[in-house]
N, C-alpha and C positions, 0 to 999 in steps of 0.2 A: 704210558704208565700201566694201563690195563694189561698189555701184553707182557711187560716185565713181571707184574704181579702174578699172572697166570703161569709164567715160566718158573718163577721162584717157588710158587705153591706146589707145582708138580715135582720139582727137584726135591723139595723138602719131604713131600709125601713118599716118593720112591726111595730116597736114600735113608731118611730117618724113621719114618713110620713103617714102611714095608720092608726095610732093611735089604733093598736090592743092592747088588754089587755095583760099586762105583766104577766107572771106566777109568783105567789107568793110562791108556794111550788112546789116541784118536781112532785107531783101528778097532778098539773095543766097543765103540758106539755102533749099535746094531739097529737097523730099521725094522721094527716089528716086535712081536711078543716072544720073548725067550724067558722061561721061568727063572726067577731070581736075578735076572740081568736088567740093567737100566734100559728102559724102553724109549728110544728117541722118537719113534712115531707117535707114541702117546704124548710125549712132551710137546711135539709140534702141534698135535691136535688140540691140546688144552690151551696152549699159548694162542693159537689161532681163534679158538672159541672165545677166550677172554678178550682178545683184541676186538672182535666183531660185536660181541654181545655187550660186554661191560663198557668198552671204549667207544662203541658206536650207538647201538640201540637204546641203551639206558639214558643217554643224553636227551633223547627225544621223549622217551616214556615218562621220565620224571616230571616233565612239564604238565602232564595230565593228572597227576595225583591230587593236587589242590582243587582243580575243577571237579574231579570225581567226588571229593569230600563235600564240596559245596553243593553239588547236585543231590547227594544222598541226604544232606542236612535238612532238606525241606520235608522229609518224612519223619523227622525227629521232634520230640517235645520242644517247646519254645526255649527253655533254658539251655538245653544242649545245642539246639540249632544256633543260638547266638554265639556259643563258644566255638562251634565248628566253623562258623563263617569268618572268624578272626584268625588269620594265619599265625599269629604270635601266641596262641593259647596252647596249653598242654593237650587239650582235647583235640584240636586240629592236628597237632603233630602226631599224636597217637593214632588218629584216624588215617593219616598218611602212611604210618608204619603198617597199619592193618591192610591198606590198599596194596602196599608193596608185598605183604605176606601172601595175599590172594594171587598177585602176579607171580610170585615165586612158585606157588603150588600148581598153577594151571599153565604157565608159559615157561618160566625159567628152568625148573627142574626137568620137565620133559625135553625142552630144547637142549639142555646140557647132556642128558643121557643119550639122546638120539644123535645129536651132532658129534659129540666126542666119540661115540661108538663108531659111527660111519667114517669119521676122519681117521680113526685108528685101523680101519679095514674090517670092522665087524659088519655082519649083515644087518639089515634093518630089523629082521626078526630077532636076532640076538640082542641088539640094542634095546628093542622094545621089551623083551623078556627081562633084561637087566633093570630097566626102568620100573616095570611092574613089581619086581622083587624088592627093589630098594626104595620105591617112592615114599612109603609111609615113614620109614626110619629117616630118610633124607628130609622130608617135610617137617617132621617133628623137631629134628635137629636145627633145621632152618628157622623154624618159629622161635625156638629157644634162644637162638643167637641173634637173629635179625630184628625181631620186634623191639627189644630194648635198644639195640644199636641204632636202628632207623628212627626210633622215637627221639633219641638224643641228636641224631643227625639233623632231623627236621627242626628240632628245637633250637640248636646251637649253631648251625652252619647257614651261611647265606646261600640262596638258591644256586648261584654259580659255583659253589664249592661242594655241593652235596654229592655229586658223582665222584669227586676226588676223595672225599671222606669215606664214601662207601667202598671205593677201590682199596683204600688202606685196610678197612675191615675185611675186605674180600681176600686179602693175603691169607689170613687165618682160615676163612671159609673155603678157599680153594683147596687147602690141605684136607679139610673135613670131607667135602663132597668128592674130591678125587679119591680118597680112601674108600668112601662108601660105594662109589661107582666101580671100583676095581678090587674090592675085597674078595669077590667070588673067584678071582684068578689065583689068589694065594692059597 
């Protein structure tokens, strides 16, 4: 499902947000950057990234959010500590959303920009420059969307369903981050 959502997110971004020309025939599909044309290599890169990162890595990472909150809780005042130690509380769910937000800032966003750039054929230097240019805007957008979403996810979804719920939200987010990562090209 993560690969399908990454695929759909990039198609929506390229065709509806960036208004790239839709391919009319199979011969119109080009591998690489052509201004104004649908970019198949970019579609492949973002689908592959979503498959590996969202469909693979996050299944393992999410298992560590609650233990991280529990570990941090010992440094909190007693009343908050008690709330953070119970996984069914709003405080614990919000703390998990904050852990996820930290992960996004230091792991996910850099991974996205570097991986997507390299998979599209950009140099490491160009990918890094794009990351440096777009990191703050991307992180602020990420925070505004994902903190409330992940708070609700941790509050209302069973642990086995959290990655699936996040993947559904990721359809919207893929369009946003895809646009931010590629707006310098337009």
